[in-house]
N, C-alpha and C positions, 0 to 999 in steps of 0.2 A: 812484329818488326821493332827492334830495340833502337835506342836513340842514335847509336853509332851507324846502324844501317839506314836509318832515315837521313841522317846527315850525309852519308856517302851518296845517297840517291840524289840529294839536292846538289852536292858538289859536282857530280857527274852531269847533271842537267846544266849547271852553271858553265862548265868547261866547253859546252857546245854552243853557247850564245856568242853572237857576233861582238857584242859589247866587251865581253870578257876576252875573246880571242885577239881583239884589236888593242887591248890595254897592256900596259907595262906595269904600272903601280896600282894595286888593288887594296882599297880601304874596306874593312870589314867591321860591321856592328853586330854584336852578339847579345842576346839576352843573357841574364845572369846564369841560368842553368846550363849554357853552352860555353862559358868562358873556360871551362876545364878542358875543352876540346881544341885548344889552339895547335897542338902538336899534330893532331889528325888532319886539321884543315891545312896547315903549312905544308904537310907532307903531300897532300893531295893536289895542292896548287903549286908544286915546284915549277920554276921557270918564270914566275911572277914575283915582283917585289910586294910583299904582304905587309900591311900596316893594320893592326887591330886598335880600334877606337875604344879606349877604356872608360870613357864616361857612361853612366847609365843613360838609357834611351827608352822611349815609351811607345814607338811605333812610327808609322808613316807620317805622323804629325810632327815628328822630331828628327828632321833631316838637317844636319849641320851645314853651314855655308860650305861651298866647294873649296876644298883644301888642295894640297899638293899631291893629288892622286888622279888617276884617269877615271876610275869608276869607284862607286860605293856599293857594296853588297850588304843588305840588311836581311837578317834572319829572323823568322817567326812572325811576320806581319804582312798584311796586303795593303795595296795602295789605297789612299782615300781619294776617290774619283774627283771630288769637287775642288782639290787642290791643284788639278792639272798634272801634267807629266814632268817628272824629273829626269832630264835626258841622261844624266850620268849616274842614275841609281837603278840597281836590280833588287827586286824584292823576292826573296826565297821563303815561301810561307811555312814550310815544315809541316804540311798537313799530314796527319797520321792515317795510315791505312789499318787501323786497329780492328780486329774482328770482334764484334759484339752484338748482341741482340737485346731488345727491350723486353723486360719482364711485364707483359701486359697487365698482370694482376696488380702491379704497382701503380698503374696509371688510374687515378680516380676520376678521370674526366671522360665524357663522351665525345668531346671535341677539344682539340688543342691548337695553339699557335706554336709552331716548332721553330726553335732557336738554337744557336751555337756561337762559339767564338770561331776564329778563322781555322783553328787547328782541326776542327771536325766538320767544317761547313761542307767539305767535299762529300760527306756521307749522309747529308740530310735528305736527299732524294731517296736513298735506300730506305732510311729510317721511316720516311713518309709512307712509302709503299708497305712496309711491314705493319705500321699502325693501321693503315686503312684496310689491309687484309683482315685485320682483327676487329673491324667495325668502329674504329675511331676516326672521326672526321678531322682532317688536318688542314690548316692554313699555313703554308710556307710561302712567305712574301719577301720581296726585296725592300730594304728600308729606304731612306732618303739618299740624297746625292753624296753623302759622306761614307756610304757603305757599299762594298763591291759585291758581296755574295747574298743571295737570298737567304733570309734567316740569320744573317750575321749580326752579332752584337758586339759593339765596341765599349771600351771603358767609359767613353763620353757620349755614347749614342745608342739608344735601345729602340730606334724607330721601327726595326724589323719585328719587334714584339707586338706592335700595335695592330693586331689582327682580330679576326673573328674566331673566337674559341672560348669554351668554358673556363679553360686554365691555359697556363703556358709551360711548356716543356723545354727546359735548357739542357743541352748535352755538352759537357766540358768539364775540366778539372778546375777546382777551386770555386769559391762561392762569390767572388767579387761581381762577376757579370750577372748571375742571377739575382743578387741582392739589388743591383741597379734597377732590374726589371721590376722586382717586388715594390721598390720604393716609388717607381713612377706610375705603375698601373694598379688599379684596384681590382686585381684578379689574383687567384692562387697561383703560385709558381712552384713547380717541382724541378729540382735539379738532379740530373743523372751524371755520375762520374763513370765513364767507360772503363777506366783503369782499375778502380776499386769496386765497381759494380754497386755503388752506394747510391741510394735515392734519399734526397733531403727536401722536406717541406720547408720553404723559406719563410714562413710566416712567423715562427718564433724568433728567427735571426733578424728579421725585419723589425719586430717590436722592440728587441734589445737595442738595435742600432738607433731606432728613433728616439729612444730615451736619452741617448748621448746627444743626438742632434738637437733635440729640444732644449737640453740643458745648455748647449752652446748658444742657441737662439735667446734664451732667457738671459744669459750673461751679456750678450750683445745688446739687448734692449736697454741695458743700464749703462753701457759704456759710452765714452765721449770722444775718444780719439781713435781713429781707424786708419790702418794702412791698407791700400788696395793694390793688390798684386796683379801685374800684367806679365804674361809670358812673352819671351823673345822667341820661342820655338815657332817654326814656320807654320805649323798647323793648329796652333793654340792662341794666336793673338786675338784678343777681344778687348782692344782698347776703347772701342765705342761702348761696350758694356761697362767698363771701368768708369768712364766719364759719367754714365747714367747713374752708377752707384754714388759717385762723388756728389752729383747734383741732388740726389735724394738725401744724402747725409747733410748737406748744406741746408736743405729745406727744413730739416728737423733740428737744426742748430748744432750739429756734430762737426767736429774737425776731422780732416782727412788729408792724406797724401798718397800719390801714386808712385809705386816703385816697380821698375821692369827687371825681370830676373829670368835666367835660363834655368838653373837647378833651384827648385824651391825647397829648402831645408831650414830647420830651426836655426842652425848656427849662422845661416846667411841673413836672417831677418831679426834676430834676437835683440840687436842694438838699436833698431829703429823704434822710435817712441810711440808705439801704438798699444792700445788696450785689446784690440781685436784686429785680425786680418781678414779681408774679403778677397777670396781667391777667385779670379777670373780666368785662370789658366785651366789645365786639366782637372776636371771634378774628382779624379782619383786621388789627387793630393788631399783634398778635403775628407773624403770618405775612408780611403785606406790608410792614409799616413797621419790621421788627426792625432793620435796618441803620441807621436814623435815631436810635436809642437808644444812649447811651454806656455803659449797663449792661445785663446780660442781662434780657430780659422774656420770661416764660414763661407758659403756660396752667396752669389748675388741674390738668389731667391730666399735663402735663409735670412739675409739682411732685410729683404722686403717684409718678411714675416716679423722680424725683431722690431721694425720700425712702424708696424701696424699698416703697411701699404698692401699687404696680402693676408688673407685669412689663415691663422695658424691650424685650423682644423684640418686641413688637407695639405700634406707635405708635397712640396714640389721639387723634383729631381732636377739638378742642373745638367743640362745636356748641351753639346756643341753640334750644331748642324752647319753653320757657316762661320767663317772667321773674317776679320776686318781684311779689307783689300790690301793694306800694307803688309799683312802677314801672308796672304795667300797668292799674291801675284807680284808685287812690286819689287821684292827683294832680288829675285832673279828673273831673267827672261826665260820663259818656258813655253812648251807647246800648250795649245789651249785644250787639246783632247787628252783624256785620261789614258795613262799607259798601264801595261800590266805585263809581267814576265813570268 
């Protein structure tokens, strides 16, 4: 199934939903790879006033305040259960029904923890059965309350990988998610890309990345002025963590200030007087976008290592499990139970 067929399937599913049928103005959030499909989407949703939201977004943690539209349709992500239900939002996950099989000879483990991102999470039961038929023990578990599917890994949360297995098998495209697992856990991680049929041992990539991170930690240990970034995105607000960072810096005689931002980019922070930035928003900014910043940007746990509060010998991955009350509940009145479409 190609991307157009997958998109058409999701649009057909959307058109049967009550929220859609009862709406007039429909706002749509698209990941970067789908922004070329606006004509196809507009044609399929004739009869509705369609608004495409052009700003980048990172998932169910990044729902904009209610605008001048009836519903918001977000493509490519699943709900984050512990944020509660957004009554005006529909999540279309774009899960792929790609036919693939695991090459058992490539799996160097007798037992694995099986993981994926949302795109392939619908196929993990089938993969589990395949592996077990070939004598490999499989632990497929649900993560914490931030995760919807068993085995699902988020850019900010790898809790589903904390299972019983000799190694971890990740199924998905790209290396960001399996890199997060490798950084957080002291176990070998193998990444399998179902599109390219490529198997990647994450250990060399992890070692290369850690050199970059420890260089940033070293610079931070000698810095004096810190900017602490707090996200205004509904599922990323960690003001409490930012205050802890500020208290820690004060204890060590360092200067700091807190800045609240929505889109965290170099051009937005470059004029603030900081030697180093401490990012309490999405950890992906620190890990994946590090090279785009002109000054070091570190996580709370990297700051703890830089100041000697944590042992540098074991790297600690920054993860989000819960967000501050002001971020997760108070902005809007929402239902208490998690929703899913």
